[in-house]
ZADOKE-237968 format. One record per residue (C-alpha): residue in three letters; x, y, z; residue number from 1. Coordinates in steps of 0.1 Angstrom, whole numbers, plus 5000, padded with zeros to 4 digits. Layout:
BEGIN
r:ALA&px:X&py:Y&pz:Z&k:NUM
...
END
This chain:
BEGIN
r:MET&px:0523&py:3583&pz:9022&k:1
r:ALA&px:0547&py:3596&pz:9050&k:2
r:SER&px:0552&py:3564&pz:9070&k:3
r:GLY&px:0585&py:3569&pz:9086&k:4
r:ASP&px:0590&py:3586&pz:9120&k:5
r:PHE&px:0592&py:3624&pz:9115&k:6
r:SER&px:0589&py:3619&pz:9077&k:7
r:PHE&px:0573&py:3646&pz:9056&k:8
r:ILE&px:0556&py:3650&pz:9022&k:9
r:GLY&px:0552&py:3686&pz:9011&k:10
r:GLY&px:0528&py:3679&pz:8982&k:11
r:GLY&px:0526&py:3663&pz:8948&k:12
r:LEU&px:0511&py:3629&pz:8938&k:13
r:LEU&px:0518&py:3593&pz:8948&k:14
r:ASN&px:0550&py:3602&pz:8968&k:15
r:ILE&px:0563&py:3580&pz:8996&k:16
r:ALA&px:0586&py:3590&pz:9026&k:17
r:SER&px:0591&py:3557&pz:9043&k:18
r:ASP&px:0620&py:3560&pz:9067&k:19
r:SER&px:0629&py:3581&pz:9097&k:20
r:GLY&px:0632&py:3618&pz:9088&k:21
r:ALA&px:0626&py:3611&pz:9051&k:22
r:VAL&px:0613&py:3640&pz:9030&k:23
r:VAL&px:0596&py:3644&pz:8996&k:24
r:SER&px:0590&py:3680&pz:8989&k:25
r:GLY&px:0568&py:3675&pz:8958&k:26
r:GLY&px:0566&py:3660&pz:8924&k:27
r:SER&px:0551&py:3627&pz:8916&k:28
r:VAL&px:0558&py:3590&pz:8922&k:29
r:ASN&px:0590&py:3598&pz:8942&k:30
r:ARG&px:0604&py:3577&pz:8969&k:31
r:ALA&px:0625&py:3587&pz:9000&k:32
r:ARG&px:0634&py:3554&pz:9016&k:33
r:GLY&px:0666&py:3561&pz:9034&k:34
r:LYS&px:0670&py:3576&pz:9069&k:35
r:TYR&px:0669&py:3614&pz:9065&k:36
r:SER&px:0668&py:3611&pz:9027&k:37
r:VAL&px:0653&py:3638&pz:9005&k:38
r:VAL&px:0636&py:3640&pz:8971&k:39
r:ALA&px:0629&py:3677&pz:8964&k:40
r:GLY&px:0607&py:3671&pz:8933&k:41
r:GLY&px:0606&py:3657&pz:8898&k:42
r:GLY&px:0594&py:3623&pz:8889&k:43
r:GLY&px:0567&py:3616&pz:8864&k:44
r:ALA&px:0534&py:3600&pz:8856&k:45
r:LEU&px:0547&py:3564&pz:8856&k:46
r:PRO&px:0563&py:3545&pz:8884&k:47
r:SER&px:0593&py:3540&pz:8861&k:48
r:ASP&px:0597&py:3578&pz:8861&k:49
r:SER&px:0601&py:3581&pz:8899&k:50
r:ASN&px:0632&py:3593&pz:8917&k:51
r:LEU&px:0645&py:3570&pz:8945&k:52
r:ALA&px:0666&py:3582&pz:8974&k:53
r:SER&px:0673&py:3550&pz:8992&k:54
r:GLY&px:0706&py:3557&pz:9009&k:55
r:ASP&px:0707&py:3572&pz:9043&k:56
r:LYS&px:0710&py:3610&pz:9041&k:57
r:SER&px:0709&py:3608&pz:9003&k:58
r:ALA&px:0693&py:3636&pz:8983&k:59
r:ILE&px:0678&py:3640&pz:8948&k:60
r:VAL&px:0670&py:3676&pz:8938&k:61
r:GLY&px:0648&py:3668&pz:8908&k:62
r:GLY&px:0646&py:3652&pz:8874&k:63
r:GLN&px:0633&py:3617&pz:8868&k:64
r:ARG&px:0644&py:3581&pz:8870&k:65
r:ASN&px:0673&py:3590&pz:8893&k:66
r:ILE&px:0686&py:3567&pz:8921&k:67
r:ALA&px:0707&py:3579&pz:8950&k:68
r:SER&px:0714&py:3547&pz:8969&k:69
r:GLY&px:0747&py:3554&pz:8987&k:70
r:PHE&px:0752&py:3570&pz:9021&k:71
r:ILE&px:0751&py:3608&pz:9017&k:72
r:SER&px:0749&py:3604&pz:8980&k:73
r:PHE&px:0735&py:3632&pz:8958&k:74
r:ILE&px:0719&py:3637&pz:8924&k:75
r:GLY&px:0713&py:3672&pz:8912&k:76
r:GLY&px:0687&py:3663&pz:8886&k:77
r:GLY&px:0686&py:3650&pz:8851&k:78
r:ASN&px:0674&py:3617&pz:8838&k:79
r:GLY&px:0683&py:3581&pz:8847&k:80
r:ASN&px:0713&py:3589&pz:8868&k:81
r:THR&px:0727&py:3567&pz:8896&k:82
r:ALA&px:0748&py:3577&pz:8927&k:83
r:SER&px:0755&py:3543&pz:8942&k:84
r:GLY&px:0789&py:3546&pz:8958&k:85
r:ASP&px:0790&py:3535&pz:8995&k:86
r:ILE&px:0798&py:3570&pz:9007&k:87
r:GLY&px:0794&py:3604&pz:8991&k:88
r:SER&px:0789&py:3596&pz:8955&k:89
r:VAL&px:0776&py:3625&pz:8934&k:90
r:VAL&px:0759&py:3630&pz:8900&k:91
r:CYS&px:0751&py:3667&pz:8894&k:92
r:GLY&px:0729&py:3661&pz:8863&k:93
r:GLY&px:0728&py:3649&pz:8828&k:94
r:SER&px:0714&py:3616&pz:8816&k:95
r:GLY&px:0724&py:3580&pz:8822&k:96
r:ASN&px:0754&py:3589&pz:8844&k:97
r:THR&px:0767&py:3567&pz:8872&k:98
r:ALA&px:0789&py:3574&pz:8902&k:99
r:SER&px:0794&py:3540&pz:8917&k:100
r:GLN&px:0823&py:3542&pz:8942&k:101
r:ILE&px:0833&py:3561&pz:8973&k:102
r:PHE&px:0832&py:3599&pz:8967&k:103
r:ALA&px:0830&py:3593&pz:8929&k:104
r:THR&px:0816&py:3623&pz:8909&k:105
r:VAL&px:0800&py:3629&pz:8876&k:106
r:GLY&px:0793&py:3665&pz:8868&k:107
r:GLY&px:0769&py:3659&pz:8839&k:108
r:GLY&px:0768&py:3648&pz:8803&k:109
r:VAL&px:0755&py:3615&pz:8789&k:110
r:SER&px:0764&py:3579&pz:8798&k:111
r:ASN&px:0794&py:3588&pz:8818&k:112
r:ARG&px:0808&py:3566&pz:8846&k:113
r:ALA&px:0830&py:3574&pz:8876&k:114
r:SER&px:0836&py:3538&pz:8887&k:115
r:SER&px:0865&py:3540&pz:8912&k:116
r:ASN&px:0871&py:3556&pz:8945&k:117
r:TYR&px:0875&py:3594&pz:8942&k:118
r:SER&px:0872&py:3593&pz:8904&k:119
r:THR&px:0856&py:3622&pz:8885&k:120
r:VAL&px:0840&py:3628&pz:8851&k:121
r:GLY&px:0831&py:3664&pz:8845&k:122
r:GLY&px:0809&py:3659&pz:8815&k:123
r:GLY&px:0809&py:3648&pz:8779&k:124
r:GLN&px:0796&py:3615&pz:8766&k:125
r:SER&px:0805&py:3579&pz:8772&k:126
r:ASN&px:0835&py:3586&pz:8793&k:127
r:VAL&px:0848&py:3562&pz:8820&k:128
r:ALA&px:0870&py:3571&pz:8849&k:129
r:SER&px:0879&py:3537&pz:8865&k:130
r:GLY&px:0912&py:3544&pz:8881&k:131
r:ASN&px:0914&py:3555&pz:8917&k:132
r:ALA&px:0914&py:3593&pz:8919&k:133
r:SER&px:0913&py:3595&pz:8881&k:134
r:THR&px:0898&py:3624&pz:8862&k:135
r:ILE&px:0881&py:3631&pz:8829&k:136
r:GLY&px:0871&py:3666&pz:8822&k:137
r:GLY&px:0849&py:3659&pz:8792&k:138
r:GLY&px:0850&py:3648&pz:8756&k:139
r:VAL&px:0838&py:3616&pz:8740&k:140
r:VAL&px:0847&py:3580&pz:8747&k:141
r:ASN&px:0877&py:3585&pz:8769&k:142
r:PHE&px:0890&py:3561&pz:8795&k:143
r:ALA&px:0911&py:3570&pz:8825&k:144
r:THR&px:0920&py:3537&pz:8840&k:145
r:GLY&px:0953&py:3544&pz:8858&k:146
r:VAL&px:0956&py:3556&pz:8894&k:147
r:ALA&px:0954&py:3595&pz:8895&k:148
r:SER&px:0954&py:3595&pz:8856&k:149
r:THR&px:0939&py:3625&pz:8838&k:150
r:ILE&px:0922&py:3632&pz:8805&k:151
r:PRO&px:0911&py:3669&pz:8803&k:152
r:GLY&px:0890&py:3662&pz:8772&k:153
r:GLY&px:0892&py:3651&pz:8736&k:154
r:ALA&px:0880&py:3619&pz:8719&k:155
r:PHE&px:0890&py:3582&pz:8721&k:156
r:CYS&px:0918&py:3589&pz:8746&k:157
r:ILE&px:0932&py:3564&pz:8771&k:158
r:ALA&px:0952&py:3572&pz:8803&k:159
r:ALA&px:0961&py:3537&pz:8814&k:160
r:GLY&px:0993&py:3544&pz:8832&k:161
r:ASP&px:0993&py:3555&pz:8868&k:162
r:PHE&px:0997&py:3593&pz:8871&k:163
r:SER&px:0995&py:3596&pz:8833&k:164
r:PHE&px:0980&py:3624&pz:8811&k:165
r:ALA&px:0963&py:3620&pz:8777&k:166
r:ALA&px:0945&py:3646&pz:8756&k:167
r:GLY&px:0935&py:3653&pz:8720&k:168
r:VAL&px:0923&py:3626&pz:8696&k:169
r:ARG&px:0934&py:3589&pz:8701&k:170
r:ALA&px:0961&py:3598&pz:8726&k:171
r:HIS&px:0971&py:3567&pz:8746&k:172
r:ALA&px:0992&py:3572&pz:8778&k:173
r:ASP&px:0999&py:3536&pz:8784&k:174
r:HIS&px:1028&py:3538&pz:8808&k:175
r:LEU&px:1035&py:3552&pz:8843&k:176
r:GLY&px:1039&py:3589&pz:8845&k:177
r:THR&px:1035&py:3596&pz:8807&k:178
r:PHE&px:1022&py:3627&pz:8790&k:179
r:VAL&px:1007&py:3622&pz:8755&k:180
r:TRP&px:0991&py:3649&pz:8733&k:181
r:ALA&px:0977&py:3640&pz:8700&k:182
r:ASP&px:0963&py:3666&pz:8676&k:183
r:SER&px:0931&py:3665&pz:8656&k:184
r:THR&px:0947&py:3646&pz:8627&k:185
r:ASN&px:0921&py:3623&pz:8612&k:186
r:SER&px:0938&py:3589&pz:8617&k:187
r:ASN&px:0927&py:3555&pz:8626&k:188
r:PHE&px:0959&py:3549&pz:8644&k:189
r:SER&px:0964&py:3559&pz:8681&k:190
r:PHE&px:0994&py:3579&pz:8692&k:191
r:SER&px:1008&py:3560&pz:8722&k:192
r:SER&px:1036&py:3563&pz:8748&k:193
r:THR&px:1064&py:3538&pz:8745&k:194
r:LEU&px:1082&py:3541&pz:8778&k:195
r:LYS&px:1074&py:3552&pz:8814&k:196
r:ASN&px:1079&py:3588&pz:8824&k:197
r:GLN&px:1078&py:3599&pz:8787&k:198
r:PHE&px:1066&py:3632&pz:8771&k:199
r:SER&px:1051&py:3626&pz:8737&k:200
r:VAL&px:1035&py:3651&pz:8713&k:201
r:ARG&px:1019&py:3647&pz:8679&k:202
r:ALA&px:1015&py:3681&pz:8663&k:203
r:THR&px:1013&py:3680&pz:8625&k:204
r:GLY&px:1011&py:3718&pz:8624&k:205
r:GLY&px:1045&py:3721&pz:8640&k:206
r:THR&px:1057&py:3727&pz:8676&k:207
r:ARG&px:1068&py:3760&pz:8691&k:208
r:PHE&px:1085&py:3768&pz:8724&k:209
r:PHE&px:1091&py:3804&pz:8734&k:210
r:SER&px:1113&py:3815&pz:8763&k:211
r:ASN&px:1101&py:3851&pz:8767&k:212
r:ALA&px:1068&py:3869&pz:8770&k:213
r:GLY&px:1074&py:3888&pz:8737&k:214
r:LEU&px:1076&py:3856&pz:8717&k:215
r:THR&px:1109&py:3867&pz:8702&k:216
r:ALA&px:1131&py:3839&pz:8716&k:217
r:GLY&px:1125&py:3802&pz:8711&k:218
r:VAL&px:1126&py:3772&pz:8688&k:219
r:LEU&px:1103&py:3758&pz:8661&k:220
r:LEU&px:1098&py:3722&pz:8649&k:221
r:ALA&px:1083&py:3729&pz:8615&k:222
r:PRO&px:1054&py:3708&pz:8601&k:223
r:GLY&px:1070&py:3676&pz:8587&k:224
r:GLY&px:1104&py:3686&pz:8600&k:225
r:SER&px:1128&py:3666&pz:8621&k:226
r:THR&px:1151&py:3693&pz:8636&k:227
r:TRP&px:1146&py:3724&pz:8657&k:228
r:SER&px:1149&py:3758&pz:8641&k:229
r:SER&px:1161&py:3786&pz:8665&k:230
r:VAL&px:1150&py:3822&pz:8662&k:231
r:SER&px:1177&py:3839&pz:8643&k:232
r:ASP&px:1161&py:3871&pz:8628&k:233
r:SER&px:1186&py:3899&pz:8625&k:234
r:ALA&px:1159&py:3923&pz:8637&k:235
r:LEU&px:1158&py:3904&pz:8670&k:236
r:LYS&px:1196&py:3907&pz:8676&k:237
r:ARG&px:1219&py:3933&pz:8690&k:238
r:ASN&px:1256&py:3940&pz:8694&k:239
r:ILE&px:1263&py:3925&pz:8659&k:240
r:ARG&px:1299&py:3925&pz:8648&k:241
r:GLU&px:1324&py:3907&pz:8626&k:242
r:VAL&px:1346&py:3880&pz:8640&k:243
r:ASP&px:1382&py:3872&pz:8633&k:244
r:TYR&px:1380&py:3840&pz:8613&k:245
r:GLN&px:1416&py:3831&pz:8617&k:246
r:GLU&px:1414&py:3836&pz:8654&k:247
r:VAL&px:1384&py:3813&pz:8656&k:248
r:LEU&px:1402&py:3787&pz:8635&k:249
r:GLU&px:1431&py:3787&pz:8659&k:250
r:LYS&px:1408&py:3783&pz:8689&k:251
r:VAL&px:1391&py:3753&pz:8671&k:252
r:VAL&px:1425&py:3737&pz:8667&k:253
r:ALA&px:1431&py:3742&pz:8704&k:254
r:LEU&px:1397&py:3729&pz:8714&k:255
r:PRO&px:1398&py:3693&pz:8728&k:256
r:ILE&px:1373&py:3670&pz:8711&k:257
r:SER&px:1365&py:3638&pz:8729&k:258
r:GLN&px:1343&py:3607&pz:8726&k:259
r:TRP&px:1321&py:3601&pz:8757&k:260
r:SER&px:1289&py:3589&pz:8772&k:261
r:TYR&px:1264&py:3607&pz:8795&k:262
r:GLU&px:1262&py:3593&pz:8830&k:263
r:ALA&px:1224&py:3595&pz:8827&k:264
r:GLN&px:1224&py:3572&pz:8796&k:265
r:ASP&px:1236&py:3537&pz:8790&k:266
r:GLU&px:1274&py:3536&pz:8785&k:267
r:SER&px:1269&py:3520&pz:8751&k:268
r:ILE&px:1254&py:3553&pz:8738&k:269
r:GLU&px:1283&py:3575&pz:8728&k:270
r:HIS&px:1288&py:3610&pz:8715&k:271
r:ILE&px:1316&py:3631&pz:8701&k:272
r:GLY&px:1321&py:3667&pz:8710&k:273
r:PRO&px:1339&py:3693&pz:8732&k:274
r:MET&px:1333&py:3698&pz:8770&k:275
r:ALA&px:1313&py:3728&pz:8779&k:276
r:GLN&px:1341&py:3741&pz:8801&k:277
r:ASP&px:1367&py:3740&pz:8773&k:278
r:PHE&px:1343&py:3756&pz:8748&k:279
r:TYR&px:1334&py:3784&pz:8772&k:280
r:ARG&px:1371&py:3790&pz:8781&k:281
r:LEU&px:1382&py:3793&pz:8745&k:282
r:PHE&px:1352&py:3811&pz:8730&k:283
r:GLY&px:1332&py:3827&pz:8759&k:284
r:LEU&px:1299&py:3819&pz:8742&k:285
r:GLY&px:1266&py:3809&pz:8757&k:286
r:GLU&px:1250&py:3813&pz:8792&k:287
r:ASP&px:1276&py:3795&pz:8813&k:288
r:ASP&px:1304&py:3768&pz:8813&k:289
r:LYS&px:1280&py:3739&pz:8819&k:290
r:HIS&px:1261&py:3741&pz:8786&k:291
r:ILE&px:1267&py:3745&pz:8749&k:292
r:ASN&px:1241&py:3764&pz:8729&k:293
r:THR&px:1236&py:3745&pz:8696&k:294
r:LEU&px:1238&py:3778&pz:8677&k:295
r:ASP&px:1274&py:3785&pz:8688&k:296
r:PRO&px:1292&py:3754&pz:8674&k:297
r:ASP&px:1275&py:3760&pz:8641&k:298
r:GLY&px:1288&py:3796&pz:8640&k:299
r:VAL&px:1322&py:3785&pz:8651&k:300
r:ALA&px:1324&py:3759&pz:8624&k:301
r:LEU&px:1313&py:3784&pz:8597&k:302
r:ALA&px:1339&py:3809&pz:8608&k:303
r:ALA&px:1366&py:3783&pz:8608&k:304
r:ILE&px:1355&py:3772&pz:8573&k:305
r:LYS&px:1358&py:3808&pz:8561&k:306
r:ALA&px:1393&py:3810&pz:8576&k:307
r:LEU&px:1403&py:3777&pz:8559&k:308
r:TYR&px:1388&py:3790&pz:8526&k:309
r:GLU&px:1410&py:3821&pz:8528&k:310
r:GLU&px:1441&py:3800&pz:8535&k:311
r:ASN&px:1432&py:3777&pz:8507&k:312
r:LYS&px:1427&py:3806&pz:8484&k:313
r:GLY&px:1461&py:3819&pz:8492&k:314
r:LEU&px:1477&py:3785&pz:8487&k:315
r:ASN&px:1460&py:3782&pz:8454&k:316
r:GLY&px:1474&py:3815&pz:8443&k:317
r:ARG&px:1509&py:3805&pz:8453&k:318
r:LEU&px:1504&py:3772&pz:8435&k:319
r:GLU&px:1494&py:3789&pz:8403&k:320
r:LYS&px:1525&py:3811&pz:8404&k:321
r:LEU&px:1547&py:3781&pz:8410&k:322
r:GLU&px:1531&py:3763&pz:8381&k:323
r:GLU&px:1538&py:3793&pz:8358&k:324
r:LEU&px:1573&py:3794&pz:8370&k:325
r:VAL&px:1578&py:3757&pz:8364&k:326
r:LYS&px:1563&py:3760&pz:8329&k:327
r:LYS&px:1587&py:3789&pz:8320&k:328
r:LEU&px:1617&py:3770&pz:8333&k:329
r:SER&px:1607&py:3739&pz:8314&k:330
r:GLU&px:1604&py:3759&pz:8281&k:331
r:LYS&px:1640&py:3771&pz:8284&k:332
END
């Protein structure tokens, strides 16, 4: 039945185009009920299998049990999908997916929901993007509830903070502007952010950062470790030479050591150490006079210890001689 003005049915069985300019190209038991709406095909033998394009200028390419009820909404195919946002909602395919708000999009997968304005779920299963402009790339049972929050994939992740990012397994970015990565460790406990604008990583296989393309400069946090290890292979160094231990010791004696707080931290948090300007002036080590490379104070301390050892060794020798002299004198 083509009952709308300028409506058209190309073929098929038990199809209805009931509004102005509505089109059903084929298939069976399909309904084009919105103005200029289109159902290209699909449907099935039962009324429950039909595709329904009820929004004005909505379109359904094929599949079955799909409903495009929003203005200029679109369903590419699949089974049981709904594009019901007021304007421009899209479900490309899959099964049981819902795009229910303005310009919300579901790319495919199963039982996914893009339930806020401009939200997106790329695929996967049972994912929900409910924050405005939130995005879930895929995975299983993920929830992006914050504004502009992102979950690229993974399982059981939550991006609840606005502008937050969560990925992996049971990663929870609960605060504003947080980044949380949780590895595949089989744990019933989630790995969660604790403060806003925080960067958090759970990597039980260790963490590596490299600062050059050849992967010969960087740092490693070993599995189970609590401190960074710097690349220090002699094969990766040049211009190697001995240092004057005594000279280093004298510079250490001349180096001012202060107790202080960072301006960026609460003043109750204090540290002890040299200023970068003094350290660079005395030793000339590192990239500039605004930073102290953590390798250099270790090297300076070791060199100073060796100088003290030599001094102590000399003093011990003199002491032994004095003791022998005292012994001889006492025997007379």
